[in-house]
Residue, then its C-alpha position, 0 to 999 in steps of 0.5 A: m500500499i502506498k504510504n505517502t499520499q503526496h507522492f502518489i498524487v504526483l504519480i497520477s498527476t505525472f500519468m495524466l500528462l502522457p499523450i492523449s490516445v489517438k485512434a486513426d480510422e481507415t480514411n486517416s482522419s482522426t479523433i481524440n479521446y479526451g476521456s469521459l466525464s460523469g456525475m450527479a447533482r442532487f437537491y434535498y428539501i424537507f417539508t415543515p411537517s417533519y419532526v422528531k418528538s420525544g420527551r423534550e418540552d419543545d419537540y424538534k422540527v427538522d431541516g435539511s435542505a441541501i444542494g450538491g453532487h459530484v463530478k467524475y473524470t476518467s481518463p482515456q486508457f493508455e496500454n490498459f492503464g488510466v486515471s480517475s478522479a471524482l470531486y464531491y461537493v455539498r452546500d446549504t441552500k439557505l433554507n435551513d433554520t440553523n439558528d433555532p435550538n428547536t430545529m434539528v438540521s439534518a447533519g447527514r446531508f453535509f460534510t462540515k458540523d456548521y452546514s457550511d459548504k465544502a468540496v472533497l476529492g473523494e476519488l483519485n486513483l490509477f487503474y489497469k483494466e482489460k478483460d479479466h483483470q482490473l487493479i486500482a490503487g488510490r482513493q476509491r469507492i469499493d462496492s461490497p455488502l460491508t461497504s455500501a449503503i444508502i448515500t446523500f452525496m458522498p459514501n465512505m471512500f477508501e485509499a486501498l489497492y483492490y484487484t478483481n479477477s474474472q478470467f475463470d468461468n462463472v467465478e470472479f474474485s477479488l483481493l484488496h487492502i485498505d490503508k485509510m478511510a474517509y467518512g461520507t456525508r450520511a455518517p452521523v446519521e449512521f451513528g446517531l439517528i440510525g445507529e442511536t450510538t449502538k456502533t452497529a449501523g455503519a459508523t463507530q463514531s459521529a464523524l461530524e468534523i472529520r468527514g471527507e478526510f482520509l485517516p487510518i483505519e484504526q482511527q476512523v473505526l476506534a476514534n483513537t489517535s494512539a492506536h496503530t494497526r496494519g489496515v484491512s485486508g480482504f478477499s471476495l468470491t462470486n460463484n454463478s456455476l449453479k443454475n440460476t444461483t449466485i453465491r457471494v463470499w466477502d471477508f474483511y480482516a481489520y488488523d487487531i480489531i475485528n474480522m467481518l465474514y459475509i455470505d449470501s446466496m440468491y436464486k432467481k427464477s426469471d421465466g414462468f408465470l410468476p418470476y421470483s428470487i429467494g435469498a439467504q444471508y450470514l454475517n459474523v463479526r469477531s474480535v481478533g489480534d489485540n481485541l481493540a474494539s473489545s470494550w464495544l463488543d458484547a461477546s468475542s463473535a456475533t452473528m446475524v442470519g436473514l432470508k428473502f422472498a421477492f417476486d414480480y407480477e405484471n407491474i407489481s414487485a414485492y418482498i418479505a424479509y426476515n432477520h435474526s441476530g444472536n445475543a451480541k451485537v454486530l459491530n459494523p464500521f465500514g458503512g456497509d448494510p447488506a440486511y434484508t430488513s434495513s430501511y431508510f432510517s433503521r438498521n436494527g437487524y445488527r443489534a443483539n437478540v432481534d427478530a426483524y420483519k419487513i414487507g416492501v411493494d413497488l407499484k409501477i403506475n405507468n413508464v414514468l411513476k412508481i409507488i414505493a411502500s414498505h413497513a418493518d417491524y424490528g421488535k425490542s432488541t437487548t442493545i444498549g443505546t440512546f437518542s444522541p442527537s437530542q440534547p441534553l444527552q442522557a445516559a445510554a440505556l436498554p430499549q423500552g419500546n418496539a421499533r418500526e418503520s414505515a414509508l410511502l414514496f412516490s418516484y417520478n422519472p420524466m427522463k432517463q437521467l432525472n428522478i423526483l422522489t417524495g413522500p413520508i417515512y415514519k420511524t419509531s425507536e427502541y429508545y426513549y428520551a425523557s420517558k417518552q419514545v422517540r418518533l421520527l417523521d421525515l417528508d423529503l423531496v429529492i431531486t437527482y440528475r445523473f449524467 
């Protein structure tokens, strides 16, 4: 792994100065390939009825209007080598009431604690790509069940060396080593509101002031600047040799912290009267080496399993899902969210002693309009937590109520690149604040344009 980021940036910059590839056609005319640009622009607006209710004398209203996105450049390839970079940016729309102590601004839509604008160079890498082999070195997004989840503007990014091999029939495998990680925009939500400080929902610290900063793995996972580890080594395997079946295995070994093993299998039957799929998943986390996260764990090993059945009928897609966890919570520090029952603001399936159920239906009205509905019931876990966004902060305690989340969303695609999404999401928390169950109503408008 490259230890000196500045030297690495110089290396990539030098590569970008190599001659641009020129390809001559049969008439001796030539076209210059300058590479490609892609990206996303997104606008968020939270409607006034949104709230967080608890035992506070004055309940919180919720603001969170933001605008931002990213632009990504991918160079032309020279002898199968190329470079890629992406700049992420977000700013306040000036529609938020940041001075009202009874208004909670949605921190998961910004890079900064004070909601000021900020740009982050989230991707900067050198890659090698041909038919069966791909190697990426540098800042990058890692698409895996242990690192991928819902994002607002920027997901968690990693400074890593990542190799993928697909030369064998029906088998693909990858090897990686991660040296540093940068928390994305949504990390505070994964820690405080989704995780409710349980450290199970994708972040083990709020990251309010360090989002977008590429810091060593141990500092990001443990919130400890004195610890020193060797990062994370991992591998994956995807096998499609069985008819209609895909089996995936991912393993992340965070030295002296934890090992995360994830396995899932999906059987899809796409022909016939009722196309359907059946999925099963298994996640295990165990403490390793110097056990640096032992103070956060309930036991040396924790497990979550899940099942999912989905089907399509005419213009309807529907599913039912189930997750079960053991007697210990599943530490989840890299932003990933493979649980079948997770929803927009609830990831309770990683907590201890949970039986979670979720049903969902997508109804396609026409070629541009779709209704998305879901309901999840998580019951009550045995994981200690607290509703950390509320002030003054209360001590962590055992859950007192049942957690549920329902959503009714409307998705409109007037053109391929443009999506407009709106609708209410209602959540009840396991945890109480000032002797009352915490409840959330979120009514958003999200406009996304991709290019």
